[in-house]
C-alpha positions as CSV (number, residue, x, y, z in Angstrom):
1,X,16.9,5.5,-2.9
2,X,15.1,2.2,-3.5
3,X,12.9,1.8,-6.5
4,X,10.2,-0.9,-7.1
5,X,8.2,-1.7,-10.2
6,X,5.5,-4.2,-10.8
7,X,2.5,-4.7,-13.2
8,X,-0.8,-4.9,-11.5
9,X,-3.8,-6.5,-13.3
10,X,-7.5,-6.5,-12.6
11,X,-8.5,-9.2,-10.1
12,X,-11.3,-10.4,-7.9
13,X,-11.0,-9.2,-4.3
14,X,-13.7,-9.9,-1.7
15,X,-15.9,-11.3,-4.4
16,X,-15.8,-8.1,-6.6
17,X,-13.9,-7.6,-9.8
18,X,-11.6,-4.6,-9.3
19,X,-9.6,-2.8,-11.9
20,X,-5.9,-2.3,-11.6
21,X,-6.3,1.4,-10.8
22,X,-8.9,0.6,-8.1
23,X,-6.6,-1.9,-6.5
24,X,-3.5,0.3,-6.5
25,X,-5.2,3.4,-5.3
26,X,-7.1,1.7,-2.5
27,X,-4.1,-0.5,-1.4
28,X,-1.7,2.5,-1.2
29,X,-4.1,4.5,0.9
30,X,-5.2,1.7,3.2
31,X,-1.6,0.5,3.7
32,X,-0.4,3.9,4.8
33,X,-3.3,4.2,7.2
34,X,-2.5,0.8,8.6
35,X,1.1,1.7,9.0
36,X,0.3,4.9,10.8
37,X,-2.1,3.2,13.2
38,X,0.6,0.6,13.9
39,X,3.0,3.3,14.8
40,X,5.4,2.6,11.9
41,X,5.1,6.2,10.6
42,X,5.6,9.6,12.1
43,X,2.4,10.6,14.0
44,X,2.7,14.4,13.3
45,X,3.2,16.5,10.3
46,X,3.0,15.7,6.6
47,X,3.9,12.1,6.0
48,X,5.1,11.0,2.5
49,X,4.6,7.5,1.2
50,X,8.3,7.4,0.7
51,X,8.7,7.5,4.5
52,X,7.4,4.0,4.9
53,X,9.9,1.1,4.7
54,X,9.3,-0.9,1.6
55,X,9.4,-4.1,3.5
56,X,6.7,-2.9,5.9
57,X,4.6,-1.7,3.0
58,X,4.8,-5.0,1.1
59,X,4.2,-7.1,4.2
60,X,1.0,-5.2,5.0
61,X,-2.4,-6.8,4.4
62,X,-3.3,-4.2,1.8
63,X,0.3,-3.7,0.5
64,X,0.6,-7.3,-0.4
65,X,-1.2,-6.5,-3.7
66,X,2.0,-4.7,-4.7
67,X,4.3,-7.6,-3.7
């Protein structure tokens, strides 16, 4: 098991001020979608976020907000 913790604060993204909850919710969903399209996740069945490699998740263009 690998655990990761970080504080996320409101910030401006794409010219819009976004709250921390907006950033973390959107980044998590978008990162998993990107990883699925890139073939880095199983293509069938229920896929949990824990199935993504942390290194792939944090290197993603959306996941970078967690890094």
